[in-house]
C-alpha positions as CSV (number, residue, x, y, z in Angstrom):
1,M,0.0,0.0,0.0
2,R,2.8,2.4,0.9
3,L,4.5,1.6,-2.3
4,L,1.4,2.4,-4.4
5,L,1.0,5.7,-2.5
6,L,4.7,6.5,-3.2
7,F,4.3,5.9,-6.9
8,A,1.2,8.1,-7.0
9,L,3.1,11.0,-5.3
10,V,6.0,10.6,-7.6
11,A,3.7,10.7,-10.6
12,L,2.0,13.9,-9.4
13,V,5.3,15.8,-8.5
14,P,6.1,16.7,-12.2
15,K,2.6,18.0,-12.7
16,T,2.8,20.3,-9.7
17,L,6.3,21.6,-10.4
18,T,5.9,22.5,-14.0
19,K,4.5,25.9,-14.9
20,R,1.6,25.7,-17.3
21,A,-0.3,28.6,-18.7
22,E,-4.1,28.4,-19.1
23,D,-5.2,28.1,-22.7
24,D,-6.9,31.5,-22.7
25,K,-3.6,33.2,-21.7
26,K,-1.4,31.5,-24.3
27,P,-0.5,33.4,-27.4
28,E,-2.0,32.2,-30.7
29,W,1.2,30.6,-31.9
30,A,1.4,28.4,-28.7
31,K,-2.1,27.1,-29.2
32,K,-1.2,25.4,-32.5
33,D,-0.3,21.7,-32.8
34,I,3.5,21.3,-32.7
35,R,3.5,19.8,-36.2
36,D,2.0,23.0,-37.5
37,F,4.7,25.3,-36.0
38,T,6.6,27.5,-38.4
39,D,10.3,28.4,-38.1
40,A,9.3,31.6,-36.4
41,D,7.1,29.7,-33.9
42,M,10.0,27.4,-33.1
43,E,12.3,30.3,-32.6
44,R,9.9,31.9,-30.1
45,L,9.7,28.6,-28.3
46,L,13.5,28.4,-28.1
47,D,13.6,32.0,-26.8
48,Q,11.0,31.1,-24.1
49,W,13.1,28.1,-23.0
50,E,16.3,30.1,-22.9
51,E,14.7,32.7,-20.6
52,D,14.8,30.1,-17.8
53,E,18.4,29.2,-18.3
54,E,21.4,30.8,-16.6
55,P,23.5,33.0,-18.8
56,L,26.7,31.5,-20.2
57,E,30.1,32.4,-18.9
58,P,32.0,34.9,-21.1
59,D,34.5,32.2,-22.3
60,E,31.6,30.0,-23.3
61,L,29.9,32.6,-25.5
62,P,30.4,32.7,-29.3
63,E,33.3,34.9,-30.1
64,H,31.2,37.8,-31.5
65,L,29.2,38.0,-28.2
66,R,32.2,38.0,-25.9
67,P,33.1,41.3,-24.3
68,Q,36.0,43.2,-25.8
69,P,39.3,42.7,-23.9
70,K,40.4,45.7,-21.9
71,I,43.6,47.3,-23.3
72,D,45.9,48.9,-20.8
73,L,47.5,51.8,-22.8
74,S,49.9,52.7,-20.1
75,N,51.9,49.5,-20.7
76,L,52.1,49.9,-24.5
77,D,54.9,51.5,-26.4
78,S,53.4,54.4,-28.4
79,K,56.3,54.1,-30.9
80,N,55.3,50.5,-31.8
81,P,51.8,50.3,-33.4
82,E,52.1,46.5,-33.6
83,D,51.8,46.4,-29.8
84,L,48.4,48.0,-30.0
85,L,47.3,45.6,-32.7
86,K,48.6,42.7,-30.8
87,A,46.7,43.8,-27.6
88,S,43.5,44.4,-29.5
89,K,43.5,40.9,-31.0
90,K,44.1,39.1,-27.7
91,G,41.6,36.2,-27.4
92,R,40.2,36.8,-30.9
93,T,40.5,34.5,-33.9
94,L,42.9,35.9,-36.5
95,M,43.9,34.6,-40.0
96,T,47.2,35.2,-41.6
97,F,48.4,34.3,-45.1
98,V,51.8,32.9,-45.5
99,S,53.5,32.5,-48.9
100,V,56.3,30.1,-49.7
101,G,58.9,31.4,-52.1
102,G,61.0,29.6,-54.7
103,D,58.1,28.3,-56.9
104,P,57.4,25.2,-54.9
105,T,55.0,22.4,-55.8
106,R,51.9,22.0,-53.7
107,E,53.3,19.0,-51.9
108,E,56.6,20.9,-51.2
109,A,54.8,24.0,-49.9
110,D,52.6,21.7,-47.7
111,T,55.6,20.1,-46.2
112,I,57.4,23.4,-45.6
113,T,54.3,25.0,-43.9
114,K,53.8,21.9,-41.9
115,L,57.3,22.2,-40.5
116,W,56.7,25.9,-39.7
117,Q,53.4,25.0,-38.0
118,T,55.2,22.3,-35.9
119,S,57.9,24.9,-35.0
120,L,55.3,27.3,-33.9
121,W,53.5,24.7,-31.8
122,N,56.8,23.8,-30.2
123,N,57.1,27.4,-29.1
124,H,53.5,27.3,-27.6
125,I,52.0,29.3,-30.5
126,Q,48.8,27.5,-31.5
127,A,48.1,27.8,-35.2
128,E,45.9,25.7,-37.5
129,R,47.2,25.5,-41.1
130,Y,45.1,25.3,-44.3
131,M,46.6,25.3,-47.8
132,V,44.7,27.7,-50.1
133,D,47.0,27.7,-53.1
134,D,50.1,25.9,-54.4
135,N,52.4,28.2,-52.6
136,R,50.1,29.9,-50.0
137,A,48.6,28.8,-46.7
138,I,46.3,30.3,-44.0
139,F,47.5,30.1,-40.5
140,L,44.5,30.5,-38.1
141,F,45.3,31.7,-34.6
142,K,42.6,31.3,-31.9
143,D,44.5,33.9,-29.9
144,G,45.2,36.6,-32.5
145,S,47.9,38.2,-30.4
146,Q,50.1,35.2,-31.2
147,A,50.1,36.1,-34.9
148,W,52.7,38.8,-34.6
149,D,55.1,36.4,-32.7
150,A,54.5,33.9,-35.4
151,K,55.2,36.5,-38.1
152,D,58.5,37.3,-36.5
153,F,59.5,33.7,-36.7
154,L,58.1,33.1,-40.2
155,I,59.7,36.0,-42.0
156,K,63.1,34.8,-40.9
157,Q,62.7,31.4,-42.6
158,T,64.6,31.1,-45.9
159,R,61.7,29.9,-48.0
160,C,59.1,32.4,-46.6
161,K,58.2,34.9,-49.3
162,G,55.9,36.9,-47.0
163,V,53.3,37.0,-44.3
164,T,50.0,39.0,-44.5
165,I,48.3,40.1,-41.2
166,E,45.3,42.4,-41.2
167,N,46.0,43.3,-44.9
168,K,49.6,44.4,-44.1
169,E,52.3,42.6,-46.0
170,Y,55.5,41.6,-44.2
171,P,58.1,40.4,-46.7
172,G,60.3,37.5,-45.8
173,E,63.9,38.4,-45.0
174,W,65.2,36.0,-47.8
175,S,62.5,37.0,-50.3
176,T,63.7,38.3,-53.7
177,S,61.2,41.2,-53.4
178,N,62.9,42.4,-50.3
179,D,65.7,44.9,-51.0
180,S,67.8,43.8,-47.9
181,T,68.0,40.3,-49.4
182,K,70.2,41.5,-52.2
183,E,72.5,43.0,-49.6
184,K,72.7,39.8,-47.7
185,Q,73.5,37.8,-50.8
186,E,76.3,40.2,-51.7
187,L,77.9,39.6,-48.2
């Protein structure tokens, strides 16, 4: 008998704990059969469910909804604009384009950029690499401030033709388009 009473109570608890609006207080879209819901009705239902949820932590939010990082201008060198760019991209995704010089095949460029990626990872600079052309790759940094440290490494590589960050081209030190390369070759 006690067991039957316990089952009855357990069955009634969900009915009493859930909030249910009376049919006359429901909006028109909520009175429809679920199979007749439009995309807009489903969106409203999702918004209604999300009202009851706790807000996400800032690091769990999509990148475009995260708060902008605070930049302490007192610690930045005003003579170096890259420091400001580096600070503004902290915690933001950033893509850079890296070109391999010397007219490589796609396989050769893939091998070279893979070595560069491994070297960056060994230096705790996390970058994903995607080949976009026979001699060009995209390096994707989850923390955009690391892109300038990677650029400093990449432009010193003998096969690096150039690195592009935020539409600014940084030629490789050994690139034939770089004037200082001719001086190095003469020495």
